[in-house]
C-alpha positions in Angstrom: -32.1 -41.2 20.0 -29.9 -38.5 21.5 -28.4 -36.0 19.1 -24.6 -36.2 18.7 -23.1 -32.7 19.2 -19.5 -33.8 19.3 -18.6 -32.4 15.9 -20.2 -28.9 16.4 -17.8 -26.0 15.9 -18.9 -23.5 18.6 -17.2 -20.6 16.7 -19.2 -21.3 13.5 -22.2 -19.1 12.9 -25.1 -21.4 12.4 -28.0 -19.0 13.3 -28.8 -15.6 11.8 -31.8 -13.5 12.7 -32.3 -11.2 9.8 -32.9 -7.5 9.9 -36.6 -7.6 9.1 -37.2 -10.5 11.5 -38.9 -10.5 14.9 -38.5 -13.6 16.9 -40.8 -14.1 19.9 -39.5 -16.9 22.2 -36.2 -18.3 23.3 -33.3 -18.9 20.9 -31.0 -21.7 21.8 -27.9 -22.2 19.6 -25.2 -24.8 19.7 -22.7 -22.6 18.1 -22.7 -18.8 17.3 -25.5 -16.5 16.5 -25.7 -13.1 14.7 -28.8 -10.9 15.5 -29.7 -8.2 12.9 -33.4 -8.1 13.8 -35.4 -8.3 17.0 -35.6 -11.1 19.6 -38.2 -10.8 22.4 -37.0 -13.6 24.6 -33.7 -15.2 25.8 -30.7 -16.0 23.6 -28.4 -18.8 24.7 -25.4 -19.8 22.6 -22.5 -22.1 23.3 -20.3 -19.8 21.1 -20.4 -16.1 20.2 -23.5 -13.9 20.1 -23.1 -10.9 17.9 -25.7 -8.2 17.6 -25.8 -5.6 14.8 -26.3 -1.8 15.3 -30.1 -1.7 14.7 -30.9 -5.0 16.5 -33.0 -5.3 19.7 -33.0 -8.1 22.3 -35.5 -7.9 25.2 -34.4 -10.8 27.4 -31.3 -12.4 28.7 -28.2 -13.3 26.6 -26.0 -16.1 27.7 -22.9 -17.0 25.7 -19.2 -17.9 25.7 -18.4 -14.6 24.1 -20.5 -11.6 23.0 -20.2 -8.5 20.8 -23.1 -6.1 21.4 -23.6 -3.3 18.9 -27.4 -3.0 19.2 -29.9 -2.6 22.0 -30.1 -5.1 24.9 -32.7 -4.8 27.6 -32.0 -7.6 30.0 -29.1 -9.5 31.4 -25.8 -10.4 29.6 -23.9 -13.4 31.0 -20.7 -14.3 29.3 -18.1 -16.8 30.4 -15.3 -15.1 28.4 -15.1 -11.7 26.8 -17.9 -9.3 26.2 -17.6 -6.2 24.0 -20.0 -3.3 24.0 -19.5 -1.6 20.7 -19.7 2.1 20.0 -23.4 1.8 19.1 -24.4 -0.5 22.0 -27.2 0.5 24.3 -27.4 -2.0 27.3 -29.8 -1.7 30.2 -29.6 -4.5 32.8 -27.1 -6.6 34.6 -23.8 -7.7 33.0 -21.8 -10.7 34.3 -18.6 -11.3 32.5 -15.0 -12.5 32.8 -13.6 -9.7 30.6 -15.5 -6.5 29.6 -14.6 -4.0 26.9 -16.7 -0.9 26.5 -15.9 1.1 23.4 -16.3 4.8 23.1 -19.9 5.7 22.4 -21.4 2.7 24.1 -24.2 3.3 26.6 -24.6 1.0 29.6 -27.0 1.5 32.5 -27.1 -1.2 35.2 -24.9 -3.5 37.3 -21.7 -5.2 36.3 -20.2 -8.2 38.0 -16.8 -9.4 36.9 -15.4 -12.8 37.9 -12.4 -12.4 40.3 -13.2 -8.8 41.3 -13.5 -9.0 45.0 -12.9 -6.5 47.8 -11.3 -8.1 50.9 -11.2 -6.8 54.4 -7.5 -6.2 54.1 -7.8 -4.0 51.1 -10.5 -1.9 52.8 -8.3 -1.4 55.9 -5.3 -0.2 53.9 -7.3 2.8 52.7 -9.2 3.7 55.9 -8.2 4.3 59.5 -9.9 3.0 62.7 -12.7 5.5 62.3 -13.5 4.2 58.8 -12.1 7.4 57.2 -9.3 7.8 54.7 -5.9 9.1 56.0 -6.4 12.2 53.7 -9.6 13.0 55.5 -7.8 13.0 58.8 -5.0 15.2 57.4 -7.6 17.7 56.2 -9.2 17.8 59.7 -5.8 18.4 61.3 -5.1 21.3 59.0 -8.5 22.9 59.7 -7.9 22.6 63.5 -4.8 24.7 63.4 
């Protein structure tokens, strides 16, 4: 018989990985999760994933929202808002709708944001027919005189 998930509150925290806990494997949560310990594997939540300052995740995190204050080595995919707190250390690819990086956070990797696209028209407005900016041509003109 199929499990009825119609009454699940996706904002409700229903999974906590404690500070002295190491989980090896994937964590799939129909709601929100708080990570105080270590997860070696992927974390997938239909709600919020929150990591504490001394936490560690080696794997991908996929969630509706995320607040990262610990260490993440892997990808972060969030359909809403992701916040890298002041103690966050993230190495990997981040794909989000909205990204907040607080002072002190460390992020090394790629970031892809939904809706952020460069069009040909926007590229042509800042370059001339030689592919250089107008300011570059002005500098060459001044040097030639």
